[in-house]
N, C-alpha and C positions, 0 to 999 in steps of 0.2 A: 939716860940719853943715848948711850951706846947701844942699848937693847933696841930702842926704837929705830935707830939707823940700820941695825942689822936686820930687823924685820922688814923694813922697807926694801932693803937691798935684796933680800930673799924673794919678796913678792915680784920685784922687777925681773929677777932671773927666771922665776917660774913663768911669768907672762911671756918673756922672750922665747922660752923653750916651747911653750904652747903654740905661739905664732909661727915659730920655725917648723914645727911638726905639721901644722895646718897647711903651711905653704908647700911643704914637700909632698903631702898626701894628695893635694888637689890635682897636680899634673898626672900622678899615677892613676887616679880614678878616671881622668879624661882619656888617658891612653888605653885603659882597660875597656872603657866604653866604646872607643873608636876602633878597638881591635876586632879581628875577625873571629867569628865563632866557627870552629872547625866543622861542627855538624852542619851549620847553615851553608858553609862553603861547599861541602861535599854534596849536599842536596842540590845546590844551584848548579854545580858542574854536571851532576847526573841528569838534571832537567834539561840542560843545554845539549847534552850528548844524546839523549833519547828523544827521537821525534815524537810529536804528538800523534794520537791515534788517527786524526784526519790526514796528517802528512803521510803516515805509514800507509793508509789506505790509498792515497793518491799515487804513492810510489808503486804499490802493488798493482794498481790499475795500469800504470805505464809498463811495468815489466810483463804482466800477463794480459796483453792486449788480445782480445778475441777477434778473429776474422769475421766480418759481418756475414750473416746468413745468406744475403743476396750474392756475395762473392763465392761462398761455398757452393750455392746452388748453380751459379754460372759455370764454375769449374766442373761440377758434376755433370751438367748438361752437355758441356763440350766433350767430355770423355765419353758420354753415352752416344753422342752423335758420331764420334769417331769409331766407336765399337760397332754401331748399327748402320754405318754408311753402306749403301747398296753398291756392289761392284759395278764397274762400267763395262758395257759390252763393246768389244773391239773386233776389228776385222782385218785379215790379211788376204792378199791375193798373190799367189806364187811366192809367198814368204815376205812380201812387201806390206808393212803395216800402213793402213790408210786412215785418214781422218774422216770420220763419218758423223753426220748430224742425224741422230736417230729420232724417229717419231715417238710420241708418247701414246702407245696403244697396247692392247692385249697381245697382239702378235709379237711385238718387240719384247714384251715381258716374258712371253713363252720362249723366245729365242735365248733370252738371258738365262732363264731357268735351265735350259738344255746345256748352255755353255758353262754353267756353274759346276755341273757334274764333271764334265770333261770337254775339251775343245770339240766343236762341231766342224767336221771336215766335209766339204761338198765338192765333188768332182763335177766340173761344169764344162759345157761344150757350147760352141758358137751356134747361133740360130738366127736366120733371116738377115744376117749382115748388120745387125744393130744391137744384139744382146748376147749375154752368156746366161745359160740356164742350167740348173742342176737340182737333183732331188735331195730333200732334207732327210728322207728315210722315215718320216713320221708326219702326221697332220697336226697343225696347230690352229689356234683361233684365227679367224679371218673376218674381214669386213670389206668385201670387194665392191668397188665402184668404178664406173667407166672414167678413165683418165687418159691423158696424152703424156707419155713419159718424155724425159729429156736425158741427155748424156749425164751419167753419174747417178741416176735414180736407182734405188734398190727396192724391189717390190716382191710380194708374195703372190704366187700364181696357184690357183686351185687348192690353196691351203697346205700344200706339201712341197712346193718347188720355189726356190729362191732365184730371182732374176736380177742381173746387173746390166744396165744399159750403157752403151757407148754411142747409141744413136737414139731414134725416137720411134714410138709406136703407140697406138691407141687401142686399149682393151680394158677389161674389168680386172683390176688388181687391188691388192691391199698395200698401201704405202708402208715401207719399213724405214727408209732413211735416204740419205743422199751423200755421195762422196764429195768431200770438200777439198779445195786446194789444188785440183788438177784441171787442166784445160781440156777441151774436147779432143785436141790432137794427142795429148798425153793419155787420155782414157782410151782412145782408139789404139794407141801403141801398146797399152797394157792389156786390152781385152780383145782386140781385133786380129790376133795372130795365132789362133788355134786354142785348144783346150787349156783351161786354167784350173787351179785348185784354190778354193775359197775356204778360209778358216775363221770361224767365230770363236772368240775366247774372252776370258776375263782375267784381271790381275788382282 
């Protein structure tokens, strides 16, 4: 009878120990399952830190933005225009620079070519009480037509003489230009008081 009791007691103890061990191991397994895998965590962090190839390409595109070809061509054309701009023909009388509206013809182009090399100085004298006339020292292209001049007109006579009017006359001339911004009285004061020196130049 005592042996049976002892056996029963032993079985109960073994059963309790097994249950106790099972209860203890279950939380540990859950903890290990819920735990973080260091390798996985490292890979995840690396993936978050490194941008995808598409994101990297977009960033590269933003950093290395290319200027459109149209803008490059526009800038180049502006620089070319500045470099190839034709100098402007200008005129002084007795050292006073005057505003002149030049004609667009071969005669004015020829005067410009002469002035590009060095200033063209023309010693002029009064004639007829309405003009100043002087020799260019060379002949240039002309296209003479019968015209009636007005004060301020600048013309070419016989292809080798330049004439500036402070009065009026009718003859065959080639128009060169017109002095702008001076009244008839101012032109008479400038041109009607003896010989003058006319200078054609460029800048």
